[in-house]
RODO-2510 file (C-alpha; in nm, 4 decimals, decimal comma):
residues 278
     n   res          X          Y          Z
     1     m    13,1968    11,9194    13,2144
     2     a    12,8665    12,0513    13,3521
     3     n    12,7469    11,9579    13,6854
     4     r    12,4173    11,7985    13,5852
     5     p    12,2609    11,5547    13,8389
     6     g    12,1393    11,2207    13,7427
     7     f    11,7703    11,1485    13,6450
     8     g    11,6905    11,0118    13,9954
     9     v    11,7791    11,3426    14,1565
    10     l    11,5704    11,5362    13,8846
    11     l    11,2791    11,2978    13,9513
    12     s    11,3070    11,3631    14,3274
    13     r    11,3120    11,7356    14,2680
    14     l    11,0007    11,7161    14,0694
    15     m    10,8143    11,4989    14,3210
    16     r    10,9095    11,7308    14,6018
    17     h    10,7777    12,0229    14,3998
    18     r    10,4463    11,8519    14,3393
    19     g    10,4144    11,7231    14,6884
    20     t    10,3976    11,3527    14,5831
    21     d    10,5400    11,0534    14,7295
    22     l    10,6804    10,7121    14,6108
    23     a    10,3601    10,5209    14,6862
    24     w    10,1570    10,7722    14,4570
    25     l    10,4146    10,7506    14,1818
    26     s    10,4195    10,3685    14,1851
    27     s    10,0429    10,3509    14,1739
    28     s    10,0168    10,6078    13,8948
    29     s    10,2914    10,4721    13,6809
    30     g    10,2382    10,0900    13,7313
    31     l    10,6032    10,0599    13,8479
    32     p    10,6974     9,8717    14,1596
    33     e    10,8287    10,0910    14,4399
    34     t    11,1539     9,8879    14,4399
    35     e    11,2180     9,9871    14,0740
    36     l    11,1529    10,3576    14,1495
    37     r    11,3734    10,3441    14,4428
    38     s    11,6571    10,2073    14,2268
    39     v    11,5985    10,4844    13,9680
    40     m    11,6010    10,7525    14,2386
    41     s    11,9225    10,6067    14,3660
    42     g    12,1001    10,6518    14,0404
    43     t    12,0103    10,3521    13,8198
    44     q    11,9635    10,4724    13,4589
    45     p    11,5854    10,4313    13,3827
    46     s    11,4839    10,1992    13,0949
    47     a    11,2609    10,3108    12,8137
    48     s    10,9613    10,1256    12,9514
    49     q    11,0134    10,2774    13,2841
    50     l    11,0200    10,6280    13,1500
    51     d    10,7020    10,5500    12,9544
    52     g    10,5275    10,4679    13,2711
    53     l    10,6626    10,7648    13,4530
    54     a    10,5594    10,9951    13,1781
    55     r    10,1985    10,8621    13,2062
    56     a    10,2011    10,9286    13,5735
    57     l    10,3556    11,2699    13,5657
    58     g    10,1809    11,3993    13,2498
    59     f    10,4981    11,4366    13,0236
    60     h    10,5521    11,3302    12,6918
    61     a    10,7603    11,0173    12,7017
    62     v    11,0202    11,1360    12,4551
    63     d    11,0737    11,4524    12,6720
    64     l    11,1576    11,2300    12,9656
    65     y    11,4001    11,0457    12,7370
    66     v    11,5887    11,3755    12,6761
    67     i    11,5688    11,4797    13,0483
    68     a    11,7142    11,1331    13,1384
    69     g    11,9702    11,1628    12,8660
    70     i    11,8581    10,8629    12,6825
    71     p    11,8710    10,8793    12,3042
    72     v    11,5263    10,9193    12,1501
    73     p    11,4501    10,6099    11,9178
    74     d    11,4333    10,7179    11,5572
    75     a    11,0776    10,5963    11,5361
    76     l    10,9752    10,8723    11,7898
    77     t    11,1508    11,1677    11,6457
    78     p    10,9726    11,4349    11,4513
    79     r    10,9101    11,3450    11,0852
    80     a    10,9833    11,6752    10,9147
    81     s    11,3213    11,8044    11,0290
    82     a    11,2938    12,0914    10,7725
    83     a    10,9723    12,2300    10,8795
    84     g    11,0877    12,4720    11,1512
    85     s    11,0268    12,8004    10,9697
    86     a    10,6825    12,7037    10,8605
    87     l    10,5973    12,5831    11,2095
    88     a    10,6961    12,9067    11,3515
    89     d    10,4609    13,0885    11,0964
    90     i    10,1766    12,8574    11,1800
    91     a    10,2055    12,9353    11,5662
    92     q    10,2355    13,3006    11,4898
    93     i     9,9233    13,3141    11,2674
    94     t     9,7069    13,0766    11,4478
    95     r     9,7499    13,2440    11,7838
    96     a     9,6181    13,5634    11,6237
    97     l     9,3097    13,4003    11,4855
    98     p     8,9636    13,4020    11,6495
    99     s     8,8616    13,0861    11,8294
   100     d     8,6522    12,9337    11,5567
   101     q     8,9447    12,9663    11,3071
   102     r     9,1926    12,8312    11,5472
   103     a     8,9837    12,5253    11,5857
   104     h     8,9719    12,4842    11,2087
   105     v     9,3600    12,4782    11,2057
   106     h     9,3668    12,2206    11,4777
   107     q     9,1149    12,0057    11,2949
   108     l     9,3185    12,0288    10,9671
   109     i     9,6345    11,8902    11,1540
   110     e     9,4325    11,6080    11,3138
   111     r     9,2634    11,5094    10,9759
   112     l     9,5930    11,4989    10,7846
   113     p     9,6771    11,1389    10,7069
   114     l    10,0018    10,9860    10,8307
   115     e    10,2101    10,9669    10,4946
   116     l    10,4488    10,6898    10,4413
   117     e    10,7581    10,9175    10,3832
   118     e    11,1074    10,7994    10,4726
   119     r    11,2626    10,9893    10,7593
   120     p    11,5496    11,2123    10,6567
   121     p    11,8940    11,0275    10,6818
   122     a    12,0579    11,2971    10,8876
   123     q    11,9290    11,3500    11,2336
   124     p    11,9010    11,7028    11,3805
   125     f    12,2005    11,8233    11,5745
   126     i    12,1950    11,7237    11,9448
   127     y    12,3551    11,9400    12,1975
   128     d    12,5809    11,7725    12,4476
   129     q    12,4011    11,7584    12,7832
   130     h    12,6998    11,6231    12,9668
   131     a    12,9123    11,9175    12,8571
   132     a    12,6348    12,1908    12,8590
   133     g    12,4048    12,0740    13,1254
   134     f    12,0494    12,1908    13,1476
   135     g    12,0880    12,4585    12,8720
   136     a    12,1478    12,1609    12,6406
   137     v    11,8596    11,9700    12,7785
   138     l    11,6113    12,2414    12,7213
   139     t    11,7510    12,3280    12,3762
   140     n    11,7238    11,9654    12,2794
   141     l    11,3728    11,9484    12,4034
   142     l    11,2657    12,2432    12,1953
   143     c    11,4976    12,2005    11,8812
   144     g    11,5083    11,8187    11,8717
   145     n    11,1733    11,7072    12,0001
   146     r    10,9481    11,9613    11,8112
   147     n    11,0638    11,9932    11,4583
   148     l    11,2751    12,3031    11,5229
   149     p    11,6334    12,1980    11,4573
   150     s    11,6925    12,5662    11,3267
   151     p    11,7805    12,7893    11,6309
   152     t    11,6189    13,0717    11,4087
   153     a    11,2791    12,8815    11,4122
   154     a    11,3176    12,8063    11,7761
   155     a    11,3870    13,1628    11,8624
   156     k    11,0859    13,2773    11,6730
   157     i    10,8625    13,0181    11,8534
   158     l    10,9764    13,1459    12,1982
   159     a    10,9090    13,5161    12,0949
   160     v    10,5567    13,4191    11,9561
   161     l    10,4473    13,2055    12,2456
   162     t    10,5795    13,4357    12,5161
   163     e    10,4454    13,7354    12,3306
   164     g    10,7966    13,8896    12,3068
   165     r    10,8938    13,8486    12,6762
   166     v    11,1652    13,5989    12,5669
   167     y    11,3172    13,7492    12,2475
   168     l    11,6444    13,5760    12,1810
   169     a    11,8754    13,5752    11,8825
   170     a    11,9370    13,2367    11,7041
   171     s    12,2902    13,2676    11,8321
   172     t    12,1801    13,2950    12,1888
   173     i    11,9595    12,9707    12,1516
   174     s    12,2727    12,7984    12,0123
   175     g    12,4757    12,9419    12,3047
   176     i    12,2386    12,8174    12,5619
   177     g    12,2586    12,4652    12,3885
   178     r    12,6305    12,4792    12,4166
   179     g    12,6569    12,6127    12,7735
   180     r    12,7945    12,9336    12,6671
   181     a    12,4947    13,1481    12,7366
   182     p    12,3225    13,1481    13,0765
   183     l    11,9982    12,9761    13,1473
   184     t    11,8162    13,2528    13,3339
   185     p    11,4865    13,2222    13,5277
   186     d    11,3064    13,4232    13,2409
   187     r    11,4572    13,1831    12,9825
   188     v    11,3515    12,8828    13,1768
   189     a    11,0048    13,0137    13,1863
   190     g    11,0101    13,0805    12,8136
   191     f    11,1259    12,7361    12,7321
   192     a    10,8385    12,5930    12,9527
   193     t    10,5823    12,7974    12,7695
   194     a    10,7082    12,6848    12,4316
   195     l    10,7343    12,3247    12,5456
   196     g    10,3889    12,3070    12,7038
   197     i    10,5543    12,1954    13,0407
   198     p    10,4371    12,3762    13,3538
   199     t    10,6880    12,6403    13,4435
   200     g    10,7169    12,5190    13,8058
   201     d    10,7899    12,1653    13,6996
   202     l    11,0712    12,2726    13,4627
   203     a    11,2222    12,5153    13,7223
   204     a    11,2224    12,2256    13,9799
   205     v    11,3917    11,9917    13,7404
   206     t    11,6613    12,2513    13,6484
   207     g    11,6995    12,3744    13,9918
   208     i    11,6728    12,7352    13,8735
   209     a    11,4452    12,9334    14,1032
   210     l    11,1808    13,1496    13,9441
   211     p    11,0930    13,5024    14,0650
   212     e    10,7911    13,5298    14,2795
   213     p    10,5066    13,5859    14,1946
   214     s    10,5176    13,3681    13,8802
   215     r    10,3176    13,4633    13,5730
   216     p     9,9615    13,3505    13,5556
   217     a     9,8875    13,0606    13,3092
   218     d     9,8497    13,1579    12,9477
   219     p     9,5791    12,9319    12,7790
   220     p     9,6643    13,0647    12,4278
   221     a    10,0305    12,9799    12,4624
   222     a     9,9493    12,6347    12,5988
   223     e     9,7270    12,5771    12,3158
   224     m     9,9992    12,6789    12,0515
   225     a    10,2435    12,4536    12,2393
   226     g     9,9958    12,1708    12,1983
   227     l     9,9657    12,2559    11,8264
   228     l    10,3407    12,2534    11,7828
   229     w    10,3596    11,9056    11,9462
   230     n    10,0697    11,7680    11,7160
   231     c    10,2655    11,8763    11,4029
   232     r    10,5418    11,6332    11,4900
   233     r    10,3858    11,3584    11,2851
   234     l    10,3359    11,5663    10,9731
   235     t    10,5757    11,5876    10,6657
   236     t    10,7226    11,9075    10,5596
   237     a    10,4674    11,9300    10,2763
   238     q    10,1846    11,8915    10,5196
   239     v    10,3206    12,1518    10,7605
   240     e    10,3453    12,3937    10,4616
   241     q     9,9938    12,3104    10,3649
   242     v     9,8665    12,3992    10,7191
   243     r    10,0633    12,7213    10,7172
   244     d     9,9248    12,8173    10,3779
   245     e     9,5686    12,7495    10,4882
   246     a     9,6048    12,9395    10,8171
   247     r     9,7685    13,2386    10,6229
   248     s     9,4652    13,2436    10,3838
   249     m     9,2487    13,3287    10,6843
   250     l     9,4191    13,6447    10,7445
   251     t     9,2592    13,9579    10,6259
   252     a     9,3849    14,3135    10,5483
   253     v     9,3729    14,5298    10,8690
   254     p     9,1877    14,8519    10,8173
   255     d     9,4149    15,1553    10,8267
   256     d     9,2333    15,3097    11,1235
   257     a     9,2023    14,9793    11,3136
   258     s     9,2975    14,9853    11,6843
   259     a     9,5303    14,7369    11,8522
   260     e     9,2367    14,6520    12,0885
   261     d     9,0229    14,5411    11,8028
   262     w     9,2760    14,3705    11,5608
   263     n     9,5691    14,1353    11,5903
   264     r     9,8431    14,2224    11,3228
   265     v    10,0492    13,9284    11,2131
   266     h    10,2644    14,0668    10,9234
   267     h    10,3286    14,3598    10,6966
   268     h    10,3154    14,2797    10,3147
   269     h    10,2819    14,5127    10,0106
   270     g    10,2194    14,8241    10,2329
   271     r     9,9374    14,6594    10,4418
   272     w     9,9164    14,4882    10,7645
   273     w     9,7445    14,1486    10,7582
   274     g     9,5857    13,9955    11,0638
   275     a     9,2603    13,9032    11,2274
   276     p     8,9885    14,0822    11,4353
   277     r     8,9817    14,0145    11,8050
   278     r     8,6449    13,8553    11,8852
***
């Protein structure tokens, strides 16, 4: 059994890290101070309380559900549980594109209609947070809340968004989720990047100290984390459509192209394909 504190302790850690107090949290969340004191004293938060806290803290509500150990309602889970591989490709390709083409990919995602497709009957595997602690929490946030049930796809997302700083095998992702692989400071920082959660916030919640000084903010990675989140409402077919359109924007990289002038994405039929840096 992992020694994982209750949600009230985690909320206190986050508030202490941010330098906020109960009065501010009450005003920003719309929740009475008496309710917040109860939660911080150990009472399990309700869904409506988590919704208010999410608005105040700038978290996605379903992420707070996972952090609090409350099951995410079916209606709030990603719609395409089989889209992980295509999502990883979208992130890898889009990050390499120049700004105008990245904007086109974002617009395509926003324009796609919400299709009336039944959700898959089998929900993605959920790692046991009581047994594995924060490793399971972070793995559930990435794999369960962002269309990445496959540890292979999750590992690729981590590598792409951190530019290779956090390069883990799929078995290591699974090991973190099961509490069999350590959750190191570098790994916490990598998960934070992929989740679009400030690194300091995630470090405060997990209680894992980060090395000083911390890495500067990475706007392209934050943009891709937002793209990943926005794809939660898409079906598998729509995700594949976005992937194919993004891929069509890649061009053959000249043989004499320098790394300073070109982003290389993948090697196919003897040629590198990518996009010029602008």
